[in-house]
N, C-alpha and C positions, 0 to 999 in steps of 0.2 A: 704808422697806424695810430689812430686816436687811442689813448690809454684806456678808455672805457669800453673798448671792444674786448670780448673774451670768448673762450671756446667751451662748448658743452657737447660731448659726444662728437657727432659728425658735423655739427653746426658752429659757424661763427656768428656771434650775437652782436648786432650793431644797434645799441639803444638810441643813437642819435637819429636814425631814420626808421626806428621800429621794425627792424628786419632781421631775419635769419638767413644765412647763406650756407649752401652746401654745393660745392663745385660751382657750376655756372648758374644754378637755380637760386632764386631769391624769393623768400616767403615773407609777405607783409603781415604784421601783427597789429591788432587794435591797441591803442595806447595803454588801456587798462590790462590787457593780456601781457604786454611787455612789462608793465610795472609788476605784475604778479611773478613773471619769470625772474626779474631782477631780485625780488625779495626772496624767492625760493632758492635761487642760485647763490645769493649772498649768505644764505644760511644752510648751504648744502650739508646733508648728513644729519640735520636736526629735524625733529618732528615739530611742525608748526600747527597750532590749533586754528580752527576757523576764525576764532575771535582775534588771534594775532594777525591773521591775514586781512581781516576786515579793517583793523586799526591801521595797518601799514599801507594798504592799497586804497582804501576808501575812508581816510580819516575825516571825522566830522560829518560824514554823509550817511544817511540811513538807507541801507540797501537790504534786500532779502537774501536768504540763503541761496535762492536760485541764481542770483547774480554771480556768486563765487563759483557755484557748481558749473555754470556755463563758461566762466572764464577758464576753469581747469579743463573742461572738455575741449575748448578751442585751442588751448596751449598743447594738450596732448595730440590733437589732430595735426597741429603745425609740426610737432616734433616726430610724428609718426609713431607715437607711443601706444602701447597696449596696456589697458588698465589691469588685465589679469596677469600679465607678465611684464611689469613695467621696467623700462630702462632709464627713465628720467623721473617720473613723478609717481611715487608710491602712495596709495591710500592706506593710512594706518587706522583701522576700524576704531571708531568712537574717540579718536584722538585728533586726527587731522591729516596733513600731507607732509611728505618728506621728499626732498630732491635727492635722488640717489646716484646721479651721474657726476663724475669728477668735473670740477670747474677750473680752467686754467686761463692764464692771460693769453692775449692774441699773439700769434706767430713768434715774434722776436723777444717776448718778455718772459720772465720766470713765472712759474705757476703762482697764482694768487690764492692764498688760504681764504676761506670764507670770511673770517674776521677782518683780515686786511682789506679784502674787497669791499666789505660793508662800510669800512671807515674811510675809504678813499672816494672812488667815483660813484658808487652805487647810490648813496643818499642824495647826491645832487641830481642825478638823472631821475631817480624815483620821485623826488619832491616835485620836479617839473612836470612829470607825467601825471602825478596825482592832482596837481593844480589844474592841468588841462582836463583831466577826467571829471573833476568837480564842476567844471563849467559846462560839461556836456554829459548829462546823466544817462542818456539813452543809447550809448555806444555799444552796449552788450546785447542788444536785440538781435536775434538770429535773422540773417538775410536769406529768406526762402525764395526770393525772386518773384516774378509775376505769376501767380497761379489763380485759377478759377476759385472764387469764393464759394463756400458751401451754400446749399439752399437754405435760406433763412426766411420763412414765411412771415409776413406782417399781418396783424389783425385788420380786417376790413372795417369800414366805418359802421358804427352801430346805427340801427334804425332810429329815426327822430324820436320815436316814442319809447326807446329803450333807455336804460340807465346811462349816464355820462361815463366816459372812460378817462382815467387819470394815470399818469406816469409820475413816479417819484424818483428823481435822479439822486445818486449818492451825494450827500452833503459834503461840501469841501471844507477841509480843515485849514484855518488861517493861522499864521504864526509858524515859528520854526520848531516847535516842540512836537515832533512826530509821535512821541509816546502817548499823546492824547488822541490819536487817530480813532481809538475805540469809541470815543464819545460821538464822533461824526458817524461812524458805522452804526452805533447803537441807536442814535436818533433817527437815522434813515430807516433802519429795520423796524423799529417800533412804530414809527409814523405809518409805514406801509401796513403793518399788522393791524393797527387801530382802524385804518380806513378800509381795510379788506373785510372787516366784520360787517360793513354796512350794506344792506340789501339794495340801496339806491345808488350804488357806485361800483363800477368795474375798475379794479386797480391793476395796472401793469407796471412792474418795476423790479429792481434788483434785489428784493428781499430773498435771501437764499441761505440755507443751511449747508449746502453742498459746496459752496465756494463763492466768494464775493464777485459780483458782476464787475464789468469793466467800463460801462457807460461809453461804449464805442460807436453807437449808432449816431448818424448825423442828425436825425430828426426823431422826435418822440413818436411812438406808435399810437398814442392816445390823443383824445381831444384836448385834454388839459395837462399841464406840466407843472410840477412843483420842484423847485431846486433851492438850495440855500448854502449858507456858510456858517461855520461854527468856530468859535475861539474860546479857549479857557484862559483866564488870567487869575492865577492863584485860586481863590475860592469862588470866583464869579464865572458865569458862562454867558457868552454873547452869541446870539443866533439871529441871522438875517434871512427871512424866508420870502420867496417870490412865488406867485401863482400866475401862470400865463395861459391864455388861449393859444394852444399850439398851432391851430389852423391859421389864425390871423396874426400871431406874434404879439398881440396886445397883452399888456400886463393888467391882470384883473385886480390883484392885491399884492401888497408888499408891506412887511412890518419888521421892525427891529425889536428884539427882546434882550434885556439885560437883567439876569436874575442870579441869586446865589445858587451854587451847585446843588445845595440841599433842596431847592424848589424845582428840580428838573422834572418831576412828575407833573406838577401844575403847568410847567412850561409846555410839555408835550401835549397835555390836554387842551391848553389854550390854542396851540397851533392847529390841532385836529378840528376843534370846534369852529375856528375861524375859516378853515377850508370848507367845512360842511356848510356854514352859513353863506359863504361867498358863492357857492354853487347851488344854493337854494335846495339842498337835499333835505328831505323830510325824514326824520328819525322816529321809530316807534320807541316805546318806553324801555324795552329790553335793550335796544341799541344805545339809548342814552346812558343806561347803567353800565353797559360794556365799555363805552367810550370813556367814561369817567373812572373806571376801575383800573388799577395797576397790578402788575404781577407780584409786586412786593411793596410794602409800605416803607421799607428800609432803604434809604438812599445809598448808604455805604455798601449794603449787600448788592444793590443794583449796579453800582460802579464796579465792584469786584467781578460781577457776572459779565459785564461788558468787556472788561480786560481779559477775562478768561476766554470768552467767545472769540475775541480777536486772535489770541494765541492758538486756539484750537484749529483755526482755519489755516495756520501755517503748515500743518500736517508734517511736523518733524517731532522726533521723540522727546527732545529736551523741552520744546514748547508745549507739547502735550502734557508732560509731567507738571510744568508750571501752571497750565490751565487747570488741571485737576486740583492742585493746591488752592487755587483761587475760588473754584467752584465750592470746595469744602468750606472755605472761610465764609463765603456768602451764605451757605446753608447754616453754619454756626450762628450767624447773625439773624437768619430767618429760616427756621426749620420747615416752614410751609412754602418755600420758594420753589414751585414746581419746575420752572425752566432751568434752575440751577441743577436740580436732580437730572434733568434731561441732558444738560451739558456734561455732567459727570458720567452719565451712561455712555455718551459718545466718546469720551476720553478712554474708557475701558475698552470699548469696541475697537478703537484705533489701535490699542496695544495688541489686540488679537489679530486684526486684519494685517498690520504691518510687521507682525512677528517681533514686537518690541519687548516681549516678556517671555520668560521660560515656561509659563503655565498659561497658554492661550485659552483653553477651555474655561479655566477658572475666571479669567478676566472677562470673558464673554458672558458667563453666568452672572457675574457682578454687574455688568452693563444691563442685563435684563432686569435684575432686581431694582436698580436705580430708575430705569425707564418705567417700570410698573409702579414704583412709588410716586413718580411724577404724575402718572395718569390717575392714581387714586387721589392725589391732592387736588388736581384740577382737571376734570375730564372735558373741559370746554376749550382747551388750547390745541389748535391744530398741530402745532409744532411737536407736542408731546406724542401724538399718534405717529408722526413721522419718525421720531427717535425710536419708538418701540418697533416700528416697521423696519427700520434700518438694522436694529439688533436682530430681529427675527430673520432678516435676509442673511446676515452673517451666520446665523444658526441653520440656514438652508430651509427655513420654514416659510417658503415663498408664498404659498396661498394665504397663510395667516397675515403675512406682511401686506399683501394686496388688499385684504379686507380692512386693515388698519388705515391704509392710504385712502381708501374710498371714504372712510369716516372723516379723515382729515379734510378731504375735498368737500364733503358735505358741510363742514363747518366753515370752510374758506374756499369757495370755487376758484379763487385767483391764486391758489397755492401752487406755484410753478414747480417747486422741488418735489411735491407729491406726485405730479405727473411724471417728472423725470425719473424718480426712483422706481415708479411702477414700470416705466419703459425699460429701465435697466434690468429689472427682475424678469421681464418677459424674455430677454436674451439669455439670462442665466438658465432658464428652464427649457430653452430650445424653441422659443417663439420670436425670433428676431424681427419677423415681418410685422408683429404687433408693437414692437418698440418704436417704429418710425412715427406713427401717429401720436403716441404719447409724448415723445420728445418734441415734435413740432408744436404740439399744444403748449408745452413748457416754454418753448422759445417765443411763441406768441405772447404769453403772459409775462415773460422776462426776456425781451430782445437783447438786453445787455448782459446775458448770462456769462458765467465764467466758463472755464475750459471743460468742465465735466459734461455739460450737455453735448458738446461736440465729440468728446470721447465716447459717450454712449451711442451716438449716431454712427461713428466710425466703427465701433465694435460690432454693432448690428449689421452694418453693410459688409463687414468682413465675413461674417458667418452666412450672409446671403450670397456671397461670391461676387459682389459688385466692387471690384478692386478700386475703380476710379472714384466712386463716391466715398469709399472707405478712406482712400488716401487724402481726398480733399478735406474731409471732416477731421481726420487725425492731424493734418497740417494745421487746421484752425485751432484745435485743442493745444497743440504744442506751441503755436504762436502766442497763446495766452499763458501757458505754463510749460516752459521748455524742459523742466526737470521732473515732469510727471512720469514715473516709471511705467505705469500701466499703458499710457498712451504710446510710449516708445516700444513697448513689447508688441502692441498691436500694429504699429507702423512697420516694425521689422517683419512681422508675419505677413502683412499685406504686400510689402515689397518683394519678399521671397516668393510668395504665392503667385505674384504677377510676373515673375521672371527677372526682376531686377536684383540679381544676387549681390552685385557690388553695393548697391544702396542698402540692402538688407544687412550686409556684413558691417557696413558703417554704423547702422543703427544698433547692431549687436555690441559694437565697441562703446557706443553711447550708454547703453544699458549697463555695461560693466563699469563704466566711469561713474555712474550713479550708485551702483551697488556691486563692488568687486566680487562679492560672494554669491551673485545671483545664479540660481539653478532653477530652471523652469519647473521641474517636478516638485521641488520644495515650495516654490512660490504658489503653486496651485493647491497646496495642502490647506491653505486658509482662504482660498478663492471660492466664493459662493456659487460657482457654476455646478449645476446638477445634471445637465445634459451630457451623457458620456461621450456621444459622438463629437460634440463640439470641443470638449476637453481634449479628446484624442487628436482631433484635427490641429488644435493649437499646439499641443505638445509635439506632434510630429514635425511641424514647420520649424519650431524653435530648436528642435534637436538637430535639424539640418544646419543650423547656424552655430552649433557648438554650445548652445545654451541649455 
């Protein structure tokens, strides 16, 4: 037997071919999942932080928390492990993971202590697997097989005498420094925001507070397309912007910009003005002033805000805390920075919604105070109304939230997230049939939406009793974000309700892998659903699954 084979529980591990063997059965593992097993087993009995696992299994590669979560889920599935009663991989809350099964050498060899194993064959095998993994970054995507895609309506062509429509694709970051991704995200978001204010233009694009879009559509839904590349080199920022006629594929305009980071506001204004002039859009005086105005005159505060916004969208406790600190620093530099107050409000609301704090009601009230402060500073920002609407939703003041969203849409008719949140609220109050139209409008305005739009559709179809459409849309949500707990909760409920008990039981295990302490009744305590029949229906189904 090769010396690098070893035994854990009922399985013989063969790293050379990425396989587990139990009797005559052989289970193949993806290279990164095997690399994770090797590192965990090589440190059996020790609690390993997520950071340690990232550094060991994905050295030098920027990956999300979702990547590790999915690798653990796949390894547990291969080992037949139960997240609630683990025999192999124990989740240590707020600390990481611990391999709790004994590790011994293969058949005719003496048991190998973790330290010996780590110094002998483990590093060699692990290093090779990590190198292979670095060359193929997409190996951890879940294989869901061929399934029908969810209904995704596209906007029709506008009448010749109507305003032109334009899509802004997410700007691409050039260079190896992934820590600067927030600049590309911020430039995309603010360019869409600027252009959305213009009455002579319909903007369709991935601007979203609810989660970054994925730019997965093969063709833009609008007549014109803007895309670009961003690179930061020390204190300089380089941007290359292209404007295309999407129908003909002809490039209308392209320009390179090379400016100090301190001139980023002038750069954004220059790009917006050039797009407007290239499309011969006529602006009134108020629109000219809006286009020239910035949310803060302080470049350092703006950069802190962009970094915080990027962290906020990760939707994890540690990143949420970091984002809050950055939002506060931005406010210290500019006490009138309304959007920073809005971001601060969302960080407190996240603490409540995800039960990351011992005093949820106090966090939610703090969120409301910050959101109202943002609105008082600048009542002309659609995003601020959305933030206050989101906080009101968490406080179960749903009709107030809908009124705020209508105001946001009156300021920006292209605000996809406002339609999406309005649709989500309709389900919370027991009107899931009204959710469908709102979410379809949101997807029209943002065809490259993130997972949340599909989660909202799947949730609505669940309460409408349409298991097939619910399953399709929840599949799409999880394809975009495999570690979203709410999407897995509803997928488990859909499968159980449609008679697929085995599939539902598997989803229940996935839920416990994401949150070993998940209890449906406790989870619903901070869930903003006010329709008692729907809440009882969901709770009953989850109870059948032991949740």
